[in-house]
N, C-alpha and C positions, 0 to 999 in steps of 0.2 A: 179601446185603442192599444194593443200590445206596443211595448216598450221594448220588450226584447225576444228573442227566438228561443225556443228549447229543442234539442236534439240529443236524445241518449243521454240526458242529463247534463249536457252542458247547455250554456247561456251564450246568446251574442248579443251584442248592443244593436241596436237600429237606430241610424242618423241620417238626416238627407243634406248633399252639398247642392246649394242654389245656384252656385257657379257652373260645375259641371253636370249639373240634372241627373245625379246619380245617388241611389243609395247606398250605405256601407256602413260595416260595422266591425268589430274585435269578437272574437273569442275571449272569455272571459273565464278567470279561476284555473289558468293553465300559465305552465312556465315559460311559455312562448308568445311571440307575437304572432298570431294569424289574423288577417283581416281578409274580408270579402264584401263584395258589392254587386250591385244588380241595376238597371235600369228601370225596372219595374219591383213591385212587392215579389210578384212569383218569382222573377228571377234572383231577387235578393235572398229568398227562402232558400232556392236551390242552390245557390254558392255557397250558404251558410252550412247547410247538409252536407254539400260536396268537401266543406274544409273542414268538418268534423271528422268527417269518414276517412277523410286524407290524413288528420294530424294521428287518429289511431293507426292507421295502414302503418305510416311512417315510424313512429314510435315501435311498433312491433318488429319491422324490418332493421331496425339498427338497435333494438335493444335496450331503447330508453324508458324510464320509467313514465307509465302515462300518470296524469297528474287531471284529477277532477274536482273542481271546485276548491282550489289549493290545497287538495288531499290527496296522496297517492292512490292509485285506482287499484285494489286488488283482486286481478285476474286469475282465472283457472289457467294452469298450463296447457300448451297444445295438444296433449295427449287426450284431454276432454274434449276435442271439437266432436262435432256432429258425426264426421266419418267415421271414426273409430269407435264412439260410443254405441253405434248401433250395432257392432259386432259383439259388444260385452253380454254375457249373460248372468242375471242376477239368482 
């Protein structure tokens, strides 16, 4: 039985509310509170992945340092994206 979810090196807790009949969790190791939920395991997994992707996108958009497992994430600058990379010659 998996007790945690993982996506791109981020981990999320897995819990179940008997009152609400819903799975829920929290992304761990970041400096923000991001919760996710789903009525089924598949819904929970999808919600977790969407939450991680939204966290990464939002941090990039607002210029916030991305944190993974309590440590700042060292990312390559935007000029290293795939679109520009394809034009480079070595």
